[in-house]
Residue, then its C-alpha position, 0 to 999 in steps of 0.5 A: m553470483t547473487l542476482p539482486l532481484v526482488p521479488a524473486p522472478q518465477q523463472l530465471t536462467p543464466s545465459p552468459p555473456g551479459m552486456s555493458l550498459g555504458p553511462r549513456p544508454r539507449i532505450g528504445v521502443p518501436s512506436g511513438d505511443l510508448l515513448g512515455l513509458a520509455e521516459v519513465v523507465a529512463d528516469l528510473l535508470a538514471r536515479l538508481h544507477g546515475v546514468e543519462p539514458t536517451v529514449q528513441v523510437t527504434g528497432s534496436a537499443d541497449l534496452l528495448l521495450r518490445p510489445g509482443p507475446a510473452e509466456a504466462p509462467v503463473q496464473a495470477r489470481g485475485v482481484d485486479p486493481l484495474d478491474r480488467p479480466d486479462r490475468a497475463r497483463e503483467c507478464y514479460e520475458l527478459l533477455v539479456g545478451p552481449d548485443g543488449a537487453t530486450v523486454s517482451a510483453e503484451s502490455a505497456e504494464g508487462l514491459f514496465r515490470g520487466a524494465t524494473t527487473f533489468a534496472q535491478l540487474v544493473g551492477q555498480d560497474l553498469e555490467v548486466p549478466g546474461v539471463r533469461v527471465v520469464d516472469g509474472p505475478a502470483l497475486r494480482w492486488r499487491g498494495l500498500a496503505l499509507d496513512v497520510v493523516r496521523r502524519f502528512f506527506p507532501v506531494d513530492q514525498v508521496k512520490r517517493v513512496i510510489d517510486l518504491l512501490a514501482v521498483y518492488k512491482f507493488n500495484v496499489l497505493h491505498l491512501h488513508l485520507t481522512d480520520s479523527q486527527a485530520w482530513r486530508l483531501e480537499i472536497a469542493g464546497h466544504p472548506e471546513l473539512t480541510d481547515e485545521r482549526n476544526w481538527p482535534g487539537g489543531d494538527g499535531s501532524r504538521n509536516g512543513d509550513g504549507a497547506q496540510f491537505y492535498t488539493r484536487d490538483d495535488y491528488r490528480e497529480l499523485v494519481a497520474y504519477a502513479a498510473a505512469r508507474f502502473v500503480t493504482v490509487v485506491p483512496e479511503i474516507d474512513m467512516p462512520g468511526h475515526t471521524q472526529a475531524a469531520i464531526r468537528a467541522r460538521p457537528e450536525l453529522a453526529g446526530v443528537d444521541e450522546p456517544v459513550h465517550e466524547l472520543l467515540r462519536y460517529l456519523d449517525p445515519r439518522a441525522e438529516a445531513t449525513d446521507g447527503f454528505v456521504a453521497e457528495v464526498l464519495g461522488q467527488l472522490a470517484e470523479l477525481t479517481p480514475g481507478p475502479f475502487l473506492h475504500v469506504g473504511g468501516d473499522e473500529a466504530f467503537g461504541m456505535p449501536h450495531e443497528l446504526y452501524a450496520a445501517f450506515t455501512a450498508r448505506s455507504m457502500e451502496l453510495g459507493r457502488a452508485t458512483g460506478k466504483r467497486v467497494v473495498a471496506w475493512q473487515e468489520a463491514a461484514r457485520s452489516g450483512a451488506l457485502t456482495p461478491r463484487d466487494v472486497a473485505q480487507c481483513w486486518v485483525g492479526d492472530g495474536d494481536a487481540f486487544d487485551p483491556d488489562k494491558a491497556r489499562e496499565a498503558v493509558p491514563a485513567e480518564y480513558h479506562p471506560l473506553l477499553e471495555v467498548v473497544a474489547a467488545s468490538f475486538a471480540q467479534a473480529p474472528h467472525d468477520a472474515p468468515a462472514a465476508v467469505a459466506a457472503g461471496a466477497w473477496v478478502l484482501a489479506s492485511p493481517s497485522r501480525v505480519l503486514y503492519l509495518d508500524r510494528r517495532y523492530a525486535e532486532e537491533s540496528t548496526l547503528a546505536e542511534q536507531t537501536a535506541r529509536r526502536t522504542q519510539v518509532g512504531m506501535a507500542a501495542y504490538t509485540p516487537r518482531t524481527s525482520r526474519q519473523l516478518f518474512d516467515w509466511h505465505p499468502d496461502e497459509l495466513n491463519e487470518i484468512p478462512e479456508g474457501a476464501r477468495l483471496a484478493g491479494v496482499e496489502a501491507a499498511i503503515w500507520c503513522e501515530s508514531v511517525t514524526g517525519f519522512d525518516d521515520l517512514a523510511f525507518l518503518l518501512l525498509p528493509r521490510l516492505p520488499g519481503i512483502a513484495e516477494k510474498a505477493w509476486t513470487r509463487r514459490a516460497t523463498a528461504w530467508d537466507d537467499y532473500r537476505a543475500r538479495v535484498a542487502l544489495h539494495a541499500g544503495w538504491w534506497q539512498r538514491l531514491g531518497w530513502g536514507g533513514y532505512y533501518r540498518s537491521e543487524e539481520l540483514f547488514s552485519 
């Protein structure tokens, strides 16, 4: 019998007989301080399986969440998103037998990871096979970067993303909050940043009739919702490039020099207002964010003179650290020479995805052709970024576009003709389409983009939303591919495609119940 567990656990031993869960299962915890955890687990079981759980302080239950020692089947490595030293915090043991199921772990986080495994074992008939699972992560940082700029997702939709991450044992939601198209987070005292009239061309990425940004309370709500599911929010303010929205709201930030093109303006470190602006924004972001990391961007500052880029990036990282947080930046930040061993460089330029200006000329209007050589010059430096980060002693977060950018179009057909036709509309045209199987064919220790000797922080997928017109498009691109990335980050051993395919194909009903009905019906998985 195929057990639909994704990611695959480190150790799984069949131990029949199993149990019947019943329509009103009892979830038990030994003390009142764990009732909040039990409520989150109850909500997950209810939504996945249609049951009506009850939660109680007890020593016995259908599912008992019990703090206690748990074996660590692997030594987790990388950067902890909570910046804590304990490498066994997410480890757990799950025992399922005829009298019920018990999750044992040293922390609430480990108990939750075990509970998600239990939730995946529950069958349509509410039968649960007897097993012993001893499990824990291979990599400590397992994330998804979500672009909420090119397409705004209201709070309830971001919560759906968090639910999905929790089911698959991801522990980081990297929110890309600002870019040239819009500024999506309220900054106290600066209403001009979130005023759509200051966004280039208005906001072409509206979603609904409400405000198209997160208020401070919205953001706090998302952070708290994520934390309850053991997902840490890492917010990103992208700069000094990708800042058209900020510059339209605050023109003085661009300084007095004429950029090589109007679309390539940047925050000028020589401008009198820039340092104070960056310090204030990062200070407010740090105050709103209980997690220990801030992302300061740093990518694609096309046309910005090197000495200005280096000065700005060094200062922005310094200001980020001054808030008491650790700093994450895109790989180009290594060109500043300012990375330190406490910093994380996110490497994203994938092998085989190099910028081709000749191909780009065929795809873009002539008015943009002067930009192409500038872009090409920046990408030509990309092969040196990760080695420079390693030389600086920084951690390297693996996000190579080749296998971890989920805005890549599908190469295989869908079982639905309508979805097959949409393949040419949803996803970035610049990337070569690949099949779901091809995007599963990698391992974190064998990525060409990560230099030998790198301190691997973890793995982070990314979903960019230039082609996304609504939540169904997001589902179309994320599923069924995101669970495969979860398996690469969590499971130490390499797993075979046919084995993975058999397991993940059983999850489609759960996606529907969690509000992800727009998932791509890949013929590689569902035929």
